[in-house]
C-alpha positions in Angstrom: -0.4 -0.2 -0.1 1.7 3.5 -1.0 2.0 5.3 1.9 0.1 9.3 2.1 2.0 12.5 2.3 1.9 14.6 5.3 3.7 17.7 6.4 6.6 17.1 8.6 6.8 19.1 11.9 9.4 21.5 10.3 7.3 22.3 7.4 4.4 23.3 9.4 6.5 25.0 11.9 8.2 26.8 8.7 4.1 27.5 7.3 3.5 28.6 11.0 6.4 31.3 10.7 5.6 32.7 7.6 1.8 33.4 8.6 3.1 35.1 11.8 5.6 37.1 9.8 3.0 38.4 7.4 0.4 39.1 9.8 3.5 41.3 11.9 3.7 43.0 8.5 -0.1 43.5 7.5 -1.4 43.8 11.1 -0.3 47.4 11.2 -1.2 48.7 8.0 -4.7 47.5 8.7 -4.5 49.4 12.2 -3.7 52.3 10.1 -6.2 52.3 8.0 -8.8 51.9 10.3 -7.7 54.8 12.3 -7.8 57.1 8.8 -11.5 55.4 8.9 -12.0 56.7 11.8 -10.3 60.0 11.2 -12.6 60.1 7.7 -16.2 59.8 10.1 -15.1 62.3 13.1 -14.3 64.8 10.0 -17.4 64.4 8.4 -19.2 64.5 11.7 -17.5 68.0 12.3 -18.5 69.3 9.3 -21.9 68.9 10.1 -21.8 70.2 13.6 -20.0 73.4 11.6 -22.5 73.0 9.0 -25.3 73.4 11.9 -23.5 76.6 13.7 -23.6 78.5 11.1 -26.9 77.9 9.6 -27.8 78.6 13.6 -26.6 81.9 13.1 -28.2 83.3 9.5 -31.2 82.1 11.1 -30.4 84.4 14.5 -29.4 87.5 12.8 -25.7 86.7 13.3 -25.8 85.2 16.8 -23.5 82.1 17.5 -24.7 80.0 19.8 -23.2 79.9 23.6 -20.2 77.8 23.8 -20.7 76.5 27.6 -22.9 74.0 28.5 -25.8 74.2 30.4 -26.8 72.3 33.1 -30.4 70.2 32.5 -32.3 69.0 35.5 -35.5 66.8 35.8 -35.0 64.5 32.7 -37.9 63.1 31.4 -40.0 66.5 33.3 -42.1 68.6 31.0 -39.5 71.4 31.4 -36.0 70.0 31.9 -33.8 72.7 30.2 -32.1 75.8 32.2 -29.6 78.0 30.9 -27.1 78.2 33.8 -23.5 77.2 34.3 -22.3 78.4 38.2 -22.3 81.2 40.8 -19.9 82.8 39.0 -21.6 86.0 37.6 -19.4 85.7 34.3 -20.8 82.7 33.6 -24.5 83.1 33.9 -26.4 83.7 30.9 -30.2 82.9 30.3 -29.6 82.5 26.2 -29.2 78.9 24.1 -26.2 77.0 24.6 -25.1 74.6 21.9 -25.5 71.2 24.0 -26.4 70.4 27.9 -24.8 68.6 30.4 -27.2 66.5 33.0 -26.0 67.7 37.1 -28.2 64.8 38.7 -26.7 61.9 38.0 -23.8 59.7 36.0 -22.5 61.3 32.9 -22.8 58.0 30.9 -26.2 57.5 31.3 -27.6 57.2 27.8 -31.2 59.1 28.4 -29.5 61.9 29.9 -26.7 62.1 27.2 -29.8 62.4 25.0 -31.1 65.0 26.2 -28.4 67.1 26.7 -28.0 66.8 22.8 -31.5 66.9 21.7 -32.2 70.0 24.0 -29.6 72.0 22.6 -29.4 74.8 20.4 -27.8 72.9 17.4 -30.1 70.1 17.3 -32.7 71.2 15.2 -30.9 71.9 12.4 -29.0 68.1 12.5 -31.3 65.6 14.6 -28.3 62.9 14.2 -26.5 62.5 17.4 -23.9 60.6 16.1 -22.3 63.5 14.7 -21.6 64.7 18.2 -19.3 62.0 18.7 -16.2 60.8 17.1 -15.9 56.6 16.3 -12.7 57.0 18.4 -13.8 58.5 21.3 -14.6 56.8 24.9 -17.4 54.3 24.2 -19.9 55.0 26.8 -20.1 59.1 26.2 -22.4 59.8 23.3 -20.5 63.4 23.2 -16.8 64.2 22.3 -16.2 67.6 21.1 -16.6 71.1 22.7 -16.3 74.5 21.4 -13.6 76.9 22.0 -14.0 80.0 24.3 -13.7 82.9 22.0 -16.8 81.4 20.2 -19.1 83.1 22.7 -17.8 81.0 25.7 -16.1 82.0 28.7 -16.7 86.2 29.2 -13.4 86.6 32.1 -11.4 86.2 29.2 -12.3 89.7 27.8 -10.4 91.7 30.6 -7.0 90.1 29.5 -7.2 90.8 26.2 -9.5 87.7 24.7 -11.8 88.9 22.0 -15.1 86.8 22.5 -16.9 86.6 19.5 -20.8 86.9 19.9 -21.6 87.8 16.1 -20.5 86.0 13.2 -19.8 89.6 11.5 -17.4 90.1 14.0 -15.5 87.7 12.3 -12.9 88.6 9.9 -12.2 85.6 8.4 -14.6 82.4 9.0 -12.2 79.9 7.2 -9.2 80.5 9.6 -11.3 80.4 13.6 -11.7 77.8 15.0 -15.1 76.6 16.3 -15.1 72.8 17.5 -12.1 70.6 18.4 -12.5 67.3 19.0 -10.8 66.5 22.7 -12.1 62.6 22.8 -14.7 62.8 25.7 -17.9 64.6 26.7 -16.5 68.4 28.6 -18.7 70.2 31.3 -16.6 73.3 29.8 -15.7 75.1 26.4 -11.7 74.3 25.2 -9.1 77.2 25.6 -5.6 78.4 26.1 -4.9 81.7 27.5 -5.1 84.6 24.9 -2.7 87.2 26.6 0.6 85.0 27.3 2.2 81.8 25.6 0.7 79.5 28.0 -1.8 76.4 27.6 -4.7 76.6 29.9 -6.4 72.6 28.8 -5.0 69.7 27.9 -4.1 69.3 24.4 -6.4 66.8 22.4 -4.3 63.6 21.5 -6.6 62.1 18.6 -6.3 60.2 15.2 -2.4 59.5 15.6 -0.6 63.0 16.7 -2.8 65.9 16.2 -6.8 66.2 16.1 -9.5 67.0 14.5 -11.3 70.9 14.1 -14.1 72.8 12.9 -13.7 76.3 11.2 -16.1 79.3 11.6 -17.0 78.5 7.7 -18.2 75.0 8.7 -14.8 73.1 7.0 -13.4 70.7 9.0 -9.9 70.1 9.1 -7.2 67.6 11.1 -4.5 68.9 12.4 -0.8 67.0 13.0 1.1 68.2 16.0 4.5 69.3 14.9 6.3 69.9 18.2 6.9 66.9 20.3 6.4 68.9 23.4 3.1 69.3 22.4 2.6 65.7 22.3 4.5 65.5 25.9 2.0 67.9 27.2 -0.7 66.0 25.8 0.6 63.1 27.8 1.0 64.4 31.0 4.5 65.4 30.2 6.2 69.0 31.0 3.9 71.7 32.4 1.9 74.6 30.4 4.6 77.3 30.1 7.7 75.1 28.8 6.0 73.5 26.3 4.0 76.3 24.9 7.4 78.4 24.3 8.1 78.9 20.4 6.1 76.2 20.2 4.6 76.4 16.4 1.7 74.2 17.5 0.5 76.3 20.1 0.8 79.8 18.0 -1.4 78.0 15.4 -4.5 76.9 18.0 -3.9 80.9 20.1 -4.5 82.3 16.3 -7.5 80.4 15.2 -9.2 80.8 18.8 -8.2 84.4 19.7 -7.1 85.8 16.3 -3.6 86.8 17.3 -0.5 85.5 18.9 0.5 86.9 23.0 3.8 88.9 23.0 6.5 87.5 24.7 
């Protein structure tokens, strides 16, 4: 009788080694493709938010929505919406905010998160709640982006040279001024850096590689890759807010996009 041919142990080990080698080569490429796909989706979402932001201003005599997050109480009641921030008079206002923040329970409660989005001033212009979230963001949070303080945010920065925009007519160039930035999580506040000094305020977002996605005041979205290693270090909690901002092109770019100028030395 003829003997059936079979792989030897050495041949099997060689095949396994080749497969392992191919996987080690292909997996990083597949991960990169997946990450690029998430970045593309994030850009599309931020673009949708930017368009909603522009339309809101067009339909409200040029006035832009408030960048803060309103505290919302009594989810499910007939009047759950309240527009107030805290007891600081500079933060108090009764104008619509772009989203809300539920103050009566866990922030990851899905019903509350949906209410916070649906009660926001931009929701009537795009009722797709997915646009508030980056697919690479925290899984239990339905919003990952924030509006910067210069776009009708914290009023206290006006005392230190921060020009807070209230109407579209206050903008000289809508294509170069930032509105949204992807933080990767839901924040109770708008995002900012100092307008009058070379110093970070909020932690720098590190998204989709070594950068983040942003939306400009004309509605278009961009991916910004950080070019200074100190920016990446600060985003990872390394270094302080002053030294990592000095002569930093990333900081300068953000400060111009947010406040319209670079602070002096």
